[in-house]
C-alpha positions in Angstrom: -8.9 23.0 23.4 -6.9 24.2 26.0 -2.9 22.7 26.5 -2.1 19.1 27.5 -2.9 18.0 31.1 0.5 16.5 31.2 2.6 18.8 29.7 5.7 18.2 31.2 6.2 14.9 30.4 5.1 15.6 26.8 7.6 18.4 26.2 10.0 16.3 27.2 9.2 12.7 25.3 6.9 14.1 22.7 8.9 14.9 20.0 11.4 12.1 20.3 8.9 9.3 20.5 6.4 10.6 17.0 10.5 10.2 15.7 11.1 6.7 16.9 7.6 5.5 15.6 8.3 6.6 12.2 11.6 5.0 12.1 9.7 1.5 13.4 7.2 1.8 11.1 10.1 2.3 8.0 12.0 -0.2 8.9 11.5 -3.4 6.2 12.8 -6.3 9.0 10.6 -5.5 11.7 8.6 -8.5 13.6 5.9 -6.3 12.8 4.0 -5.8 10.0 5.3 -3.6 7.1 3.7 -1.3 4.8 4.0 -2.2 1.4 3.3 1.5 -0.2 6.5 2.7 2.0 8.4 0.3 -0.7 6.4 0.7 -3.6 5.9 4.6 -3.7 8.0 7.9 -2.9 7.0 10.9 -1.5 6.0 13.6 -3.7 4.3 17.0 -2.3 1.6 18.6 -3.9 1.8 22.7 -3.9 -2.1 22.6 -5.1 -3.6 20.1 -3.1 -4.0 17.7 -6.1 -2.6 14.8 -7.4 -2.3 14.0 -11.1 -0.8 11.4 -13.3 0.2 11.0 -17.5 -1.1 7.7 -19.1 0.8 6.9 -22.2 0.9 4.0 -24.2 4.2 4.3 -25.1 5.6 2.0 -27.3 9.7 2.0 -28.3 10.0 2.2 -32.2 13.5 1.9 -33.6 15.0 4.7 -35.8 15.0 4.6 -39.3 18.6 4.4 -41.7 18.2 7.5 -43.8 21.2 8.7 -46.5 22.9 12.0 -46.1 21.5 14.9 -46.4 17.7 13.6 -46.4 14.7 14.1 -44.1 13.8 12.4 -41.1 11.0 10.2 -40.9 8.2 11.4 -38.6 6.9 8.5 -36.3 3.4 8.8 -34.5 2.9 9.9 -31.1 1.4 8.1 -28.3 -1.8 9.2 -27.3 -1.8 10.8 -23.8 -4.7 10.6 -20.8 -4.1 12.4 -17.5 -6.1 11.5 -14.4 -6.1 14.1 -11.8 -7.9 15.0 -8.4 -8.2 16.6 -5.3 -6.4 15.2 -2.3 -8.7 14.3 0.6 -8.0 14.8 4.5 -7.8 11.5 6.7 -7.5 11.4 10.4 -8.7 10.0 13.6 -8.2 10.3 17.0 -8.3 8.7 20.7 -8.8 10.5 24.2 -7.9 9.5 27.9 -10.9 9.5 30.1 -11.2 11.4 33.3 -10.8 8.1 35.0 -7.7 7.3 33.1 -6.1 10.4 34.0 -7.0 10.1 37.9 -5.1 6.6 37.1 -2.3 8.6 35.9 -2.0 11.4 38.7 -1.9 8.1 41.4 1.0 6.7 39.5 2.8 10.1 39.8 1.5 10.2 43.4 2.8 7.1 44.0 6.3 8.2 41.8 6.0 5.4 40.2 9.0 5.2 37.5 8.8 7.7 35.2 9.0 5.5 32.1 5.7 4.0 33.2 4.2 6.8 33.7 5.1 8.4 30.2 4.0 5.0 28.3 0.7 5.9 29.6 0.8 9.4 29.0 1.6 9.0 25.2 0.2 5.8 24.6 -2.0 6.8 21.9 0.6 8.9 20.2 2.2 5.4 18.1 -1.3 4.4 17.4 -2.6 7.8 15.5 0.3 7.5 13.3 -0.1 3.7 12.9 -3.6 4.7 11.9 -2.6 7.2 8.7 -0.4 4.6 7.7 -3.3 1.8 7.9 -5.4 3.7 5.7 -2.9 4.5 3.0 -1.9 1.1 3.0 -5.9 0.1 2.8 -6.3 2.6 -0.2 -2.7 1.5 -2.3 -3.6 -2.5 -2.1 -7.0 -2.1 -3.2 -5.4 0.2 -5.9 -3.0 -1.5 -6.5 -5.0 -4.9 -7.3 -7.8 -3.7 -8.7 -6.9 -0.3 -10.2 -9.2 1.6 -8.1 -8.9 2.7 -4.8 -12.1 3.3 -2.4 -13.0 4.5 1.3 -16.4 4.0 2.0 -17.6 0.9 3.9 -15.7 1.2 6.8 -14.9 4.7 6.4 -16.2 7.7 8.9 -16.8 10.4 6.7 -16.4 10.9 2.9 -15.8 8.0 0.1 -13.5 8.8 -2.5 -12.9 7.0 -5.3 -9.7 7.4 -7.4 -8.9 5.6 -10.6 -5.6 4.7 -11.6 -6.4 4.1 -15.3 -5.6 0.2 -15.5 -5.0 -0.3 -19.2 -7.9 -2.9 -20.7 -5.0 -4.1 -22.8 -2.7 -5.3 -19.7 -5.6 -6.8 -17.7 -5.9 -10.1 -18.3 -7.9 -13.6 -17.4 -6.9 -16.8 -17.2 -7.7 -19.9 -20.0 -9.0 -22.0 -17.5 -10.0 -20.9 -13.6 -6.8 -21.9 -11.5 -9.4 -23.6 -9.1 -9.8 -26.3 -11.3 -5.9 -27.9 -10.5 -6.2 -30.4 -13.1 -7.1 -28.4 -16.1 -5.9 -25.3 -15.5 -3.0 -24.4 -17.7 -1.0 -21.8 -15.1 2.2 -21.7 -16.7 0.3 -20.6 -20.2 -1.4 -18.1 -18.6 1.6 -16.2 -16.7 3.3 -16.5 -20.1 0.7 -14.8 -22.1 1.4 -11.7 -19.5 5.0 -12.0 -20.0 5.0 -12.1 -23.8 2.6 -9.1 -24.0 5.1 -6.7 -21.7 7.8 -8.0 -24.2 6.0 -6.9 -27.4 5.3 -3.9 -25.0 9.3 -3.2 -24.5 8.6 -4.0 -21.0 10.6 -6.6 -18.5 8.6 -7.7 -15.9 10.6 -7.6 -12.1 8.1 -8.4 -9.6 4.6 -10.3 -9.1 2.7 -9.5 -6.2 -0.3 -11.6 -5.1 -2.0 -13.3 -1.8 -0.9 -16.7 -0.6 -4.4 -18.2 -1.9 -3.5 -17.3 -5.4 0.2 -18.6 -5.0 -1.3 -22.0 -3.7 -3.4 -22.3 -6.5 -0.3 -21.9 -9.3 1.4 -24.8 -6.8 -1.7 -27.2 -6.3 -2.5 -27.2 -11.0 -1.0 -30.5 -12.6 0.5 -28.0 -15.1 3.0 -26.4 -12.7 3.6 -29.9 -11.0 4.9 -31.1 -14.1 7.2 -28.2 -14.7 8.7 -29.0 -11.2 9.2 -32.6 -12.1 10.6 -31.5 -15.7 13.2 -29.5 -13.1 13.8 -32.0 -10.8 14.7 -34.6 -13.1 11.9 -36.9 -11.7 10.4 -39.8 -14.0 7.5 -41.4 -12.8 3.4 -41.2 -13.1 2.9 -39.9 -9.5 4.2 -36.3 -9.7 5.8 -35.1 -5.8 4.1 -31.9 -4.6 6.6 -29.2 -4.1 7.5 -27.5 -1.3 7.3 -23.9 -1.0 10.8 -23.3 -1.3 10.5 -25.8 -3.8 7.8 -24.2 -5.8 9.0 -20.3 -5.4 12.7 -21.7 -6.8 10.4 -23.0 -9.9 8.7 -19.5 -9.9 12.3 -18.0 -10.1 13.6 -20.3 -12.7 10.4 -20.2 -15.0 9.8 -16.5 -14.9 13.0 -14.7 -13.3 11.6 -12.6 -10.5 10.1 -13.6 -7.0 6.3 -13.5 -6.3 5.8 -11.5 -3.0 3.3 -12.5 -1.0 0.3 -9.8 0.2 -2.0 -11.4 3.2 -2.3 -8.1 4.6 -5.9 -7.7 6.9 -6.5 -4.1 8.0 -8.7 -3.2 11.0 -11.7 -0.1 10.3 -13.9 0.7 13.3 -17.7 2.6 12.2 -19.6 3.3 14.8 -17.4 1.3 17.6 -17.6 -1.7 15.4 -14.4 -3.3 14.5 -14.1 -4.6 11.0 -11.4 -7.0 9.2 -10.5 -6.0 5.6 -8.6 -7.5 3.0 -7.8 -5.0 0.6 -5.7 -7.4 -1.7 -8.1 -8.7 -4.8 -8.8 -12.1 -4.3 -7.3 -14.1 -7.1 -5.0 -11.3 -8.6 -1.8 -10.9 -9.9 -0.1 -7.8 -10.2 3.3 -7.9 -12.4 5.8 -4.7 -12.0 8.2 -3.5 -14.6 9.9 -1.1 -11.8 11.1 -1.6 -8.0 8.6 1.9 -7.9 5.0 2.4 -8.6 3.9 5.6 -8.1 4.0 7.8 -5.0 2.5 9.0 -1.8 1.4 12.4 -2.8 0.7 14.8 0.0 -0.2 18.2 1.0 -0.2 20.5 3.8 -2.9 21.1 5.9 -4.8 23.9 6.9 -3.7 23.6 10.4 0.0 23.2 9.5 0.1 26.8 8.8 -2.0 27.9 11.1 -1.6 26.1 14.6 -3.7 26.5 17.4 -1.9 28.7 20.4 -2.3 25.3 23.3 -2.2 22.5 20.9 1.7 20.4 21.2 2.0 19.8 17.6 4.5 17.4 16.1 5.0 15.9 12.2 5.3 12.5 11.6 6.9 11.5 8.2 6.3 15.2 6.5 2.6 15.0 6.1 1.3 13.3 9.4 0.5 16.0 11.8 0.1 15.0 15.4 -1.8 16.6 18.1 -2.1 16.8 21.9 -4.1 19.0 23.8 -7.4 19.0 26.6 -11.0 19.6 26.5 -13.3 20.8 29.3 -16.8 20.6 27.2 -18.4 18.8 26.6 -16.1 16.3 28.8 -13.0 16.9 30.4 -10.5 14.4 28.4 -7.2 14.7 27.1 -6.7 13.6 23.4 -4.1 13.0 20.7 -5.1 13.5 17.2 -3.6 12.6 14.1 -4.0 14.1 10.3 -3.0 14.7 7.1 -4.0 15.2 3.4 -2.3 12.2 1.6 -3.2 9.4 -1.1 -1.4 6.8 -2.8 -1.1 7.2 -6.3 0.1 4.5 -8.9 1.7 6.7 -12.0 3.3 4.3 -14.3 0.1 2.1 -15.4 1.5 1.3 -18.6 4.2 -0.9 -17.2 1.6 -2.6 -15.2 0.0 -6.1 -15.6 -3.0 -8.2 -13.8 -4.0 -11.5 -14.1 -7.6 -12.4 -12.8 -7.3 -15.9 -11.9 -10.6 -16.2 -11.3 -11.9 -14.9 -14.5 -12.1 -16.6 -18.0 -10.4 -14.6 -20.9 -11.8 -16.0 -24.4 
């Protein structure tokens, strides 16, 4: 690896571009796609390069009233389970070909505006940072909706499997499939989940699911009847609620919002791009906390032993971005990103799932 062929531009603009890219991707009100993992997970550094979480079937019990000078009654301690694993590395690289570099040289020779030249030289920097964020989001959405995060299909390299250990008692099916709107009992199904949470001493404050599942909820006769009741409507032909009206009925019934998760994430393998929908279709996830876990990261070996001729920048603490060029096997300028990071859901005892495509006896 050799020093970047455009080192002057790199030294001048590279650090600021990395910082601006991270700040832009961290914005919640941007017009571009946002990252749910950044909203629901905190960052957590791992010294030993492993992630771990304790899962407990915690229950609240009231203290006893006892007489003065009497001993205190011993209560049963809840069981604890520990899940752990090694944090795997992820990364990607993009290159400027010899032809593209010649085009940039031509722009420089023609005294083109500096901003246009820099845009070409550093165009791959935001892309490699976004690539890490996209992989984390894919893992997190898949893991949050199923309890298991996988990286196999669409991944070049080693596949991993992270089991969050969702509690079986907190995973629900429905009485009647929501795909049959005239007979499904969507309100009753959600009420069963809320009753279980209440009995566990938990309060659900968020619900996450895709738009198709929400539409199935709104299309059900039982939900429409609830809407008609809330509106004071009297008649045999119940009107279909608008999206805003349906959202209001949802909030009025259960006291929290339904967040729609319809993310499509592209992966590339052997030159073929594939659209992935990581959220499990038909599943609603109910949470009792604003944050449900952590993005657990550790330092890369290259952070501690940087190559002499490579230009490095760190993005969001855990992403190492590199720029350099090679002569062999090909003459090219590379931009790469690496990270040892994994999204982990930790408070699984306060997460409940409802699979609207599975009937639960």
